[in-house]
N, C-alpha and C positions, 0 to 999 in steps of 0.2 A: 203349321207350315205356311209360309207366305211367299208368294212370287209376284213379281212385277213384269209386265210385258205389254205387248200391243195386240189388239184385236185384229185378226187378219182381214176381216170384212169391213169393220168400222174404221180401222186405222187409228183408233184412239188408245191412249195408255189406260191400263187397268191394273189394279192390285187385287189379287185373289188370296184369301186366307182360308185354310182348312182347319176346322176345329172338331174335336170328338163330338159325336152325336149321342144322344141318349139311346139306351138299348131299345131295339125295335123301332127306331124313329125313321130309318131309311136315310137316303141321301137327299138333303134339302139345300136348295140354292136360295140365297137372300141377296137381292140386288139393292145396294145402298140402304140396307137396313129395312127393306120393305117386307111384305108378307112372304113367308117361305113358299117356294115352288118345289113340290116333290119331283124327284127324278123318276117319273112313271109314264107309261104310254099315254095315259089320259091327259098328261100335261103338255104333250107335243102339240104346238100350234102352227108349226111350219117346218118343212124339211127341204126347202129349195135352197141349194148351196150349202146349208148347214142346218143341223137340228136346233130348233128354237123351242124352248120350254116356256110356258106362261101360265099365269094365274091372275085373273083380273087384269089390271093394267100392267103388271110386272112381266118382264121378258128377260130371258138370258139365252144367248145364242152361242153356237159352236162348242157344244158340250161334249162332243164325241171322244176326244182324246183323253180328257180328264175322266170321263166315265169308264173308258177302256182300262185306264190305269187302276182305278178303284176296283173294278170287277176282277182284273187280273190278280190283284193282291188280296182279294177277298174282303175288302173294306166295304161294309154295307150300312154303317151308321156314321154319318159325317155331315157337318154343316159347312157349306161353301159360301163364304161371304165375298161379294164383289163390289167394288166402287164404280163399276161401269156395267154395261149390258152384254159384254162378250167375254168369254173365257180367253185369256191370253194365248196366242199361238205358240210362243216360245220357239222351239226348233222345228215345229210342224209335226211332231210326233208325241207319243205318250211318255217318252224317255225321261224328260225332266220331271214330270209328275211322279213317275215311279221312283226315281232317285230321291226326290224330296220326301216322299212318303216312307221309303225305307229308312232314310236318315232320321225322320221324326219318330218312327217306331209305331207299333200297333199294340192294342190291348184286346184280348179276347173277352167278349161280354157273355 
């Protein structure tokens, strides 16, 4: 699944692509092909205005609605590739992510 949008805080265009993750890999964010950032509490580097995950110099912000969609659908192994540093806002909810994920389908591992 691929979506294009604008980051609500950065105002910059971003393309987000979700790909299946390996079994037990968890949710991993990759910004511009950089080192993966696990979606885990220890990856939270800031939570002022939006949740920002980081690892080393890599950062991705405003992950809440995407993570809510993934959790709600029980998707727990996925790679999230972004060409920018912020998840696109889309309509401001998780709805577009849920719709896209349902259309793409899921596989039980």
